[in-house]
Steps between C-alpha positions, in 0.01 A plus 500: 500500500309289247197291603563148617304279251334203673329195361259328739394133439209416731441133588126533456213760499358410842621524851881461480526690179286785653705543828849407374517618149220716362400752758852559643631591145197677382533720820875545426423634158241726618680629799845541344448561133819699466705210632344194361338356183315179573367244243290198617495201272332165544655348182870601476687437183735242645725453195515857377804664649404845358184478720704446820763764422234782514513465872727585794330262747282194467268420801339168511321259754658169541571454115516702182249261351359150566793334355737510796808358328478748206440782760809398701717522201352831387556648848869434475510640152329820613748529792793473246344772289498733803117491534406491869281188593269522794326193603217532745376224725204495739455128601744225603611281200367183633156459665430251764336163402150619594516792259301460183813581285747273670475208264515728195811670635666176573412345163639782308782588743380852505662555841834410361442733197402779718814470719706488172353833398570640839862414460545671163278810552705809571268621766198357703202686646271336747226565755651476842840490675407140626484382143801708398706303751403173319564632160849615602613136498489527125543873421631772735365785299157490659286803580161523668216681329204402692140463364308815527160660473382781287270662763302671227412189327115460520511149634690615812222767574199285539279600802439245793143513606451520885389189681426389855701178441883461482561355152804298434625428140739296308596604143746322301564218229472130459836388645410559875318190622764408751514875621116523540491163691688672780168685550288192545492479868424871534229492244348194662494678852340814379156361450423646845557855355274477198297791626806710529730409211505419123747329268570585140690272260615718212622384159268194465573335159379172348686532173777276411583141378575159671738242367395140504742212463412163368645254754559226229631711221646814680305707249423849618184688410386842614146594557322805645511481895173460669416784754486253797859384395655844521719617786251773553240239618759374749560860617129544538475184716745655745311828535168332533599197724384275196196730460384444860494882537269552215112472478368220273386763248836665487693174495280398193581835331871453572521149363345603167815706443325771296671831473169697590423706806334337817159651535435390863598625840850603596715201581778402737711383209502671161649392173644773272587405136828576330558831346759622239838633624364851421224477757576207740610737783152625537437198691683643806189733532299184598667447840678663800774249570727345250635140560845407392585142618821351359657154560865542585713383205743680270254558218273697745798658693619684201164629361424860475300693776237607239204383732635723766539790258147463357339469845684801621396719215144402570556565868410147583613315820703186424562172669801332355749215560815622652741382226689637197317790327279583799802556722609803284244755588273343753534534889300289725248699701433270796690427815359259755165547330499875533537751213832682464677710248481301174320487153393139475426172676772244401458135561804281597546171309492293810181661613295459176281258675381759749584861421306550182189425705613739778582772238147472336344523857705784610392719219144394511496600864697811449350650169665849556845341462411379141487867389809599704709221354384590153601865559845380626561273219410775254756737669761215461460426131394838362859656503667178389292333228324796310603429148612867466757436768615172361527634149728775632730230651477302165608811300789565728609139478479469127713814457785328698500169301784447247 
């Protein structure tokens, strides 16, 4: 049988592109060279039909290129030519109003254009069965190929130094203020444990722009955002109780917003600056317990469980909201306050006000459970989300598509 020739069109060169387009298909080519030939292109020749006819399958994330309307037409043309179109989607098409991208999506009607692409794509791949059920409202040909980890990638092999404190960490992006606010009561209450615990906020980033609107003319101007205006400054206020849990010297250091190491004593709260997608996961080596709070709405419910997977490969304990992606692999380990069989601590939405605090205290008072939960989570994710395993499933799936 001749090789299946695949064209992959990543949406970017960073997070989504890495996990949904680049690594999955590079692995596919490396592991199954007799079955597949893969080309990756960031600038496809949209109007050159001879370019497209070289391939049996075109895999793209959301859109073939930034022009969604042109992309939609081309998807239908490719279908008509017998070229298999596979659209990948990892996030819900319409963010909630508090999401930084909400107004941009609404203004350009991107959610409608994504749905239009869903309707005409021959097949769709996505991250979880939860999201697949949403997508099936527009396209029944949906397959789950979860995010996966290459355990041999250096950034997933960093060593965690021992500590006599329980270190809690949050690692993520700039669209999670409402999620992090779920921790506010818990972080406020943990001042009493400053001698036994630490917090790490990973991914801190002051880059970006802010749009200013003239109230009289409606004119919009963009300017570089000030560090104190960033969402990361708001995150930091939650983790430090508005800097109450910092020494005057450390507060002064933090408010300078300089990406340079702190030279003083170890702190209760620690800022870790953003790193490239090729090294960000090393941040998991900073802490023992990963925090995964999520507000319960559809955008969050259909997210992938990547935080669970990453924490698991690092053998970290996890405390997570009991919604959507965190219901797939996680099993609550507490019953009436006692540890039972499980691999995580899950917080119910109606108990956000109290159970984050209880979870923190439980692990601080039972440090042996931190390592135990990390091992259990590793045993859960290793056989399911190793990139070698998921690539095997991808190869099997692609061979069946017609």
